[in-house]
N, C-alpha and C positions, 0 to 999 in steps of 0.2 A: 515491199522489201526489195532490195537490190539482189542481183544474182548471187553475189558473195554472201550477203546476209542470209539468203535462203539456204545456201549450201551449208553454212555454219550451223544454222538452226536445225537442218535435217540431220546433220551429224550428231548434234547434241541430243536430239530426240531419239535417234537410234541407240545412242549410248545409254540413255535413261530407260532401261528395261523395266524398272519398278513402276514408273509412271505409266508406261504403255500397258503393262499388265492390269493396273487399276482401271485404265480407260477401257480396255477390252471387256472387262467384267461389268463395268458400268453400262456400256453400250448394249451388252448382251441382256442385262436385266431390263433396260428400257424397251428394247425390241421385243423381248418376251412378253412384256406388258402391253404390246400393241402399238408402241410409238414408232412411226416411220423413221428410217435411218437418218434422213435429212433433219427432221425435227429433233431427234436425239442429239445429233452433233450440234445443232444450233442452240439447244438448251444448255448443254455442257459448256459451249463456247461463251454464251452470254453470262453464265454464272462466274466463269473464270475472269471475264473482263470486269464484271461488277466487283469482284473481290480484289482487284488490283494486280492481276497476273497477266495483263494484256501483252507483255513482252516475253512471256515464258514460251519456250519452244513448243510445248503442247498446245497452247492457245493459238499460236501462229499456224501450227499444223491443222487444227480444227477449222480455222478461218479459211485456209487453203482448200481443205477437203469440201467445206460447205459450198464454196464458189464452184468448184469442179462438178459436184453433184448437181447443182442448179443448172449447170451447162450440159447436163445429160450423161455424165460419166457415172459408172458404178463405184461403190466405195472401194472395191479392190483395185480399181484403176486410179482413183483419187489419191490413195495412200502410196502410190508408186514413188520410190525414192525416200519416203519418210520412215519406212519400216524395213526390217530384214525381209529378204526374199521369201523365206519359208513362212513367215507370218502372212505375207501378201497372198501366197499360194493357198494357204489354208482358208483364208477369208474368201478368196475367189471360189474355192470348192464349195463353201457353204452357201454362197450366192447361187451357184449353179443348181444345187440340190434343194434350195428353198429353206435351208436351215442355217441362216446367217447367225442367229442368236447362239446356236449350239457351236458353230464354228468359232465365234468370238470367245466363248467360254473355254473351248478346247485349246485355242491359241494361248490363252492365259495360263492354262494348266501346263502346256508344253514349256512355256517360258519359265514357270516355277520349277519344272523337272530339270531343265537345262541349268538353272541356277544352282540346284542342289548338286548336280554332277560336277559343274565347274568349281563350285565351292569346295567340294571334296578334293579335287585335283589341286587347286590353288593353295588350300589350307595345308595339304600334305607336302607341297613343294616349298613352302615358306621355311619350314624347319631345316631341311637338308641344306638349303641355300645359306641360311643363317649359320649353320654349323661349318660349312665350307669357308665362309667369310671369317669366322672366328679362328679356324685353323690357320688360314693365311695370315691373319693379323698376329697371331702368336708367333708364327715363323718369322715374320718381318721384325717384330719387336726383339726376339732373341738374336736374329742375324745382324741387326743394325745397332742395337743398344746394349744388350747384355753381354753377349759373347765377345764382342770387340773390347769390352772393358777388361776381360780376363787376358786376352792376347796382347794387350798393351803392356801387361805386367810380366807375363811369361811368354817366351818365344814359342811359335807354333810347333817346332820340332821336339820340344820337351814334353808335349802332351801325348798320352797313349790311351788305349781302350775306348770307353764310351765318350770320354772327353775329346779325344782326337776325332771321333766320328761326329761329334757336335760341331767341332770347328770346320770339318769338311762340309757339313750341311750348311753352316753359316756362309762359308766362302761360295758355295754353289748358289745359295739363295741370293746373295748380293749380286752375283754375276748374271743369274738366269731367272730370277723370280718373276720379273715382269714379262719375260717371254713365256714362261709357264702359265701365267695368268691369262695372257693373250691367247695361248693355245686352248686353255680351258674354255674361255669365252667363245672362241671360234668353234670348238666342238659342240658346245651347247647350242650356239646359233645354227650350226649345220643340222643338228638334231631336230630343232623346231622347224627349220625350213623343209626338212625331208618328210615330216609327218604328213602333210597333205599332198605332197608331190611325188614322193617315191612310192610306186604302186606295186611293182611286180618283182619277180625273181626272189632273191633272198629275203625281201621284205615280208613275203607271205609267211615264212618261218618265224621271223622276228615278231610278227603280230601275235604270236602265242605267248610271248614272254614280256615282263616289264623291261623298259617303260613303254614299249610300243603297244602292248596289249591294253594299256590304259587309254591310249588314243582310240583303239578299236572299240572299246566299250563306250567311250564318250560319243564317238560318231555313230556307232551301231545303235545305241539306245535312243538317241535323238532321231535317227533315221526311222527307227521302228515306230515311235509314237507319231511322227509326221506321216508315215505310211498308213498307220492305223486310222489317223484322223481323216486323211483323204479318202480312204476306202469307206469309212463310216459316213462320210458326207455324200456318198453316192458316186464317187469317181471309180471307174473301172480299174481293176488291179494294174493292168498293163499301162493305162494312161497315168495312173498315180506314179508308177516307176519312171515313166518318161519325164513327168514333171519334176520328180526328185533328182533326176540326173542332169537336168538343164542348169547350167551355171555351176555345177558341182566341181570341186577340186579333183585332180586326176585320181587320187586314191579312192575316193567314194564313187566317182564316175565309172571307173573300170569295174567295180564290184556290182553296181546297179545295172550297167550295160550287160554284164555277163549273165545276170539273172534274167534280164529281158530276152537275151539271145536264147536261153534255155526255154523260156516260156513260149517263145515264138516257134520253137521246134516241137511244142506239144507237152512240155513238162509243167507240173504244178509249181507254185511259187517255192515251196520247200525243197522240192526235187531239183529245181533250177539252181537254187542257192547252194545245195549240196554238190551238184555236179560241177559248179564253177571252180571248186577247189580253194577258194579264198578263206573259207571258214568264217565268212561274214554273214550276219553280224556276230553270231556265236553258234557253236556246234549244237548246244542244247536248244537254242531258239530255232535253228534249222530243223531239228527233229520235230519240235512242236508245230512249226509251220507245215512240215511234210504231212502231219496227221490232220491238222485243221483245214488245210487248203482243199482237202477232198470232201469236206463236210459242209452242210449248210450253216449259215451264221458265221461265215469266215470273218466278216468285218468286226463282229462283236468279240470273237476270239482274238483277233489282232489287237484290239484295244486292251483286252485283259492282259495278254502277253506283254505288250509294250509297257503298261503301267507296272506290272510285276518286275519286269527286267530293270526298270528305272531304279526301283528300290534295291534290287540285288546288285546292280552296278554301283550304286552309291556305297553300299556296304562293302563290296569287293574292293573298290578303290580306296576306301578308308582303311581297310585291313592292310592293303599293299603299302599305303602311305605310312601307316604306323610301323610297318616293318622297315621301310626306308629310313624313317625317323630313328628307330632303334639302332640300326646299323650305323647311321651317320653319327649318332650320339656316342656309340661305342668307339668309332674311329677317332672322333675328335677327343674324347676322353682319354683314349689310349695314347694319342699323339701328345696331348698336353702332359700326361703323366710321364711319358718318355722324355720330354724336354725338361721337365722338373727334375727327373732322376739324373739326367745328363748334367744339369746345372749343379746339383749336389755333388756329383762325381767330380766336376771341375773344381768346385770349392775345396774338396778334400785333397785333390791332386795339387792344387796351387799351394795349399798350406804345407804339404809334404815337400814340394819343390823349393819353396822359400826357406823352409827349415834346413834342407840339405845345403842350399846355397849359402845360408848364413853361417853354417858350421864350417 
């Protein structure tokens, strides 16, 4: 492969989370049955070539990994650039602890958990966005097509009440609607840009309320299960936190570093997170960690807490998104009803005006 082809295939393979999850599970089962990692990769690669998938990104990835492992690299080094950093980190931790099969299986579980959380967020966002587009579409249709038909027959100054208000909305819309749309797009864009970058100050308070708390739950739950997986793989708690902070966006980096600072001053994981003041990943989780971090079996407790919180986060996000959907539906329904009522009012006024003029 040329460098460009390799970059394209790496990107396609990173996007195809479903195929990667299947691959991790397959490798985990083979290794668990005593098959060395190189033989496992070679077997899967050969079968894909025989089935006519030689140009598929996964086949190309397996071929690249096979050659690198033959040259002395570990699997966690061979997959560099082909997979997300958190997957590579978990697999590396499994290699270090001698539990590569468990690490691969855990990686697949984490990918499934992330899929559920993101699915809840994306699924919940589709409806409000669709409602907003419908509202803007109705406004444009009324402003450019329907209301001008009335004002061509009756002069603007003769309208009154709700009809006059409809005309004012129409005039404003024709003059400023595209600027309003651009402002809405700019606000939404700035919101998404701020999510991983804006970390301190008033953001700490905003993280308690929608929509910012959805991002906190999304990041916090994936961080928790990654943290639990690293600790369960034999990585020391402090080293796990260091690994999770490497390459992290400012929002997550500051919160993990704050926890690390507290632990280096002698606090437990839960106490360090509580003292940071960020409320990350969640106040109830912090309380649980404060209890379990002082007991034996902390790695097992972490795993249980992480999996439970994934389920709770998905449920909480779905509840919030249902609320957002209900509010957006109510808003758009009310808006359309208002426009229809205004249209009926204009028809009645126009009939009255025309009758008066005719007499």
